[in-house]
C-alpha positions as a LaTeX table, in Angstrom:
\begin{tabular}{lrrr}
\hline
Residue & $x$ (\AA) & $y$ (\AA) & $z$ (\AA) \\
\hline
Met1 & $-15.48$ & $-2.15$ & $-1.02$ \\
Thr2 & $-16.47$ & 0.78 & 1.13 \\
Leu3 & $-13.41$ & $-0.10$ & 3.43 \\
Ala4 & $-11.31$ & $-0.02$ & 0.37 \\
Phe5 & $-12.62$ & 3.30 & $-0.81$ \\
Leu6 & $-11.70$ & 4.97 & 2.45 \\
Gly7 & $-8.43$ & 3.03 & 2.69 \\
Asp8 & $-7.15$ & 4.17 & $-0.68$ \\
Ala9 & $-7.26$ & 7.56 & 0.56 \\
Val10 & $-5.46$ & 6.68 & 3.97 \\
Tyr11 & $-2.78$ & 4.80 & 2.04 \\
Glu12 & $-2.24$ & 7.48 & $-0.57$ \\
Gln13 & $-2.03$ & 10.32 & 2.06 \\
Leu14 & 0.66 & 8.27 & 3.82 \\
Val15 & 2.66 & 7.89 & 0.54 \\
Arg16 & 2.34 & 11.51 & $-0.23$ \\
Glu17 & 3.27 & 12.60 & 3.40 \\
Arg18 & 6.42 & 10.28 & 3.26 \\
Leu19 & 7.39 & 11.41 & 0.19 \\
Val20 & 7.11 & 15.28 & 0.82 \\
Leu21 & 9.09 & 14.78 & 4.20 \\
Thr22 & 12.03 & 12.73 & 2.52 \\
Ala23 & 12.20 & 13.85 & $-1.02$ \\
Asn24 & 13.34 & 17.16 & $-2.11$ \\
Met25 & 12.11 & 16.88 & $-5.85$ \\
Pro26 & 9.74 & 18.84 & $-8.28$ \\
Val27 & 6.04 & 18.12 & $-7.93$ \\
Lys28 & 6.29 & 16.06 & $-11.34$ \\
Lys29 & 8.48 & 13.56 & $-9.81$ \\
Leu30 & 6.76 & 13.53 & $-6.52$ \\
His31 & 3.49 & 12.68 & $-8.27$ \\
Ser32 & 5.56 & 10.09 & $-10.43$ \\
Ala33 & 7.08 & 8.32 & $-7.25$ \\
Ala34 & 3.46 & 8.52 & $-5.53$ \\
Val35 & 2.04 & 6.74 & $-8.40$ \\
Glu36 & 4.51 & 4.00 & $-8.03$ \\
His37 & 3.72 & 3.51 & $-4.44$ \\
Val38 & $-0.14$ & 3.19 & $-4.91$ \\
Arg39 & $-0.07$ & 0.92 & $-7.90$ \\
Ala40 & $-1.74$ & $-2.34$ & $-7.74$ \\
Ala41 & 1.49 & $-4.09$ & $-8.49$ \\
Tyr42 & 3.13 & $-2.54$ & $-5.60$ \\
Gln43 & 0.45 & $-2.77$ & $-3.22$ \\
Ser44 & 0.41 & $-6.52$ & $-4.03$ \\
Lys45 & 4.05 & $-6.83$ & $-3.12$ \\
Ala46 & 3.15 & $-5.15$ & 0.01 \\
Val47 & 0.50 & $-7.77$ & 1.07 \\
Asp48 & 3.54 & $-10.39$ & 0.77 \\
Val49 & 5.34 & $-8.44$ & 3.44 \\
Ile50 & 2.74 & $-7.66$ & 5.89 \\
Leu51 & 0.30 & $-10.70$ & 5.63 \\
Pro52 & 2.28 & $-12.78$ & 7.99 \\
Leu53 & 2.31 & $-10.18$ & 10.53 \\
Leu54 & $-1.48$ & $-9.43$ & 10.59 \\
Ser55 & $-3.53$ & $-10.31$ & 13.69 \\
Glu56 & $-6.63$ & $-12.79$ & 13.09 \\
Glu57 & $-9.08$ & $-9.73$ & 13.04 \\
Glu58 & $-7.02$ & $-8.08$ & 10.48 \\
Thr59 & $-6.61$ & $-11.18$ & 8.31 \\
Glu60 & $-10.32$ & $-11.32$ & 8.37 \\
Ile61 & $-10.82$ & $-7.95$ & 7.20 \\
Phe62 & $-8.06$ & $-8.52$ & 4.43 \\
Lys63 & $-9.86$ & $-11.58$ & 3.27 \\
Arg64 & $-13.28$ & $-9.78$ & 3.10 \\
Gly65 & $-11.52$ & $-6.93$ & 1.04 \\
Arg66 & $-9.95$ & $-9.15$ & $-1.45$ \\
Asn67 & $-13.29$ & $-11.43$ & $-2.04$ \\
Ala68 & $-15.51$ & $-8.32$ & $-2.56$ \\
Thr69 & $-17.45$ & $-8.40$ & $-5.63$ \\
Gly70 & $-17.92$ & $-5.52$ & $-8.01$ \\
Asn71 & $-14.02$ & $-4.98$ & $-8.76$ \\
Thr72 & $-13.53$ & $-3.49$ & $-12.38$ \\
Val73 & $-10.00$ & $-4.25$ & $-12.71$ \\
Pro74 & $-8.25$ & $-1.68$ & $-14.72$ \\
Lys75 & $-6.21$ & $-2.29$ & $-17.94$ \\
Ser76 & $-2.81$ & $-1.63$ & $-16.23$ \\
Ser77 & $-3.21$ & $-4.19$ & $-13.73$ \\
Asn78 & $-3.92$ & $-7.99$ & $-13.56$ \\
Pro79 & $-6.90$ & $-9.37$ & $-11.57$ \\
Ile80 & $-5.00$ & $-11.17$ & $-8.69$ \\
Glu81 & $-2.86$ & $-7.90$ & $-7.97$ \\
Tyr82 & $-5.98$ & $-5.55$ & $-7.97$ \\
Arg83 & $-7.83$ & $-7.64$ & $-5.50$ \\
Arg84 & $-4.70$ & $-7.99$ & $-3.34$ \\
Ala85 & $-4.37$ & $-4.08$ & $-3.44$ \\
Thr86 & $-8.11$ & $-3.57$ & $-2.75$ \\
Ala87 & $-7.61$ & $-6.13$ & 0.25 \\
Leu88 & $-4.76$ & $-3.88$ & 1.47 \\
Glu89 & $-6.69$ & $-0.82$ & 1.05 \\
Ala90 & $-9.63$ & $-2.25$ & 2.84 \\
Leu91 & $-7.38$ & $-3.13$ & 5.90 \\
Phe92 & $-6.16$ & 0.39 & 5.82 \\
Gly93 & $-9.80$ & 1.76 & 5.82 \\
Tyr94 & $-10.83$ & $-0.53$ & 8.49 \\
Leu95 & $-7.72$ & 0.53 & 10.73 \\
Tyr96 & $-8.65$ & 4.15 & 10.14 \\
Leu97 & $-12.44$ & 3.72 & 10.99 \\
Thr98 & $-11.35$ & 1.82 & 14.31 \\
Glu99 & $-8.99$ & 4.61 & 15.11 \\
Lys100 & $-5.80$ & 2.28 & 15.29 \\
Asn101 & $-3.59$ & 4.92 & 13.94 \\
Lys102 & $-0.42$ & 3.56 & 15.43 \\
Arg103 & $-0.97$ & 0.19 & 13.59 \\
Ile104 & $-1.54$ & 1.97 & 10.38 \\
Val105 & 1.94 & 3.59 & 10.78 \\
Glu106 & 3.50 & 0.54 & 11.95 \\
Leu107 & 2.22 & $-1.52$ & 8.88 \\
Phe108 & 2.91 & 1.51 & 6.38 \\
Asp109 & 6.45 & 1.89 & 7.52 \\
Ile110 & 7.02 & $-2.04$ & 7.23 \\
Ile111 & 5.63 & $-1.86$ & 3.52 \\
Trp112 & 7.77 & 1.57 & 2.83 \\
Tyr113 & 10.93 & 0.11 & 4.08 \\
Asn114 & 10.60 & $-3.53$ & 2.85 \\
Val115 & 9.02 & $-3.26$ & $-0.50$ \\
Asn116 & 11.58 & $-3.00$ & $-3.44$ \\
Leu117 & 10.79 & $-0.48$ & $-6.29$ \\
Gly118 & 14.11 & $-1.44$ & $-7.55$ \\
Ser119 & 15.53 & 2.15 & $-6.63$ \\
Asp120 & 14.41 & 4.69 & $-3.70$ \\
Ile121 & 13.35 & 8.05 & $-4.59$ \\
Ser122 & 17.06 & 9.22 & $-4.75$ \\
Gly123 & 17.79 & 6.58 & $-7.34$ \\
Glu124 & 19.93 & 4.24 & $-4.94$ \\
Arg125 & 19.18 & 0.57 & $-4.71$ \\
Thr126 & 16.83 & $-0.51$ & $-2.09$ \\
Asp127 & 16.83 & $-4.27$ & $-2.35$ \\
Lys128 & 17.88 & $-5.64$ & 0.96 \\
Asn129 & 18.20 & $-9.11$ & $-0.39$ \\
Glu130 & 21.23 & $-8.34$ & $-2.80$ \\
Ser131 & 24.46 & $-8.07$ & $-1.41$ \\
\hline
\end{tabular}
């Protein structure tokens, strides 16, 4: 859980930084966009995208984060999504502590460009699977 605590901050900072660099909008809209990217449902989708790309070591950290006890699931989430999000955050926390910053950015970029919110921050469709 400690890794997830740190990873939550690492992940949220990356989201906020990306939004500030790519979106010219009022702070209220920036905040709403950030919330969408850090929600358990979004992070659970992110797991589907990066899980096949993880090394054996990263997969072990992910599993430890997912199986950690003591998770109190917020009402806005379901337990499966929340555990997967916690595991993702644990992975980001681990990568940060081991100073694997290039890997953090690599995984974050994959998530950012491949997990569909339905529309990007400018309102255009981002689903790459639709024609």
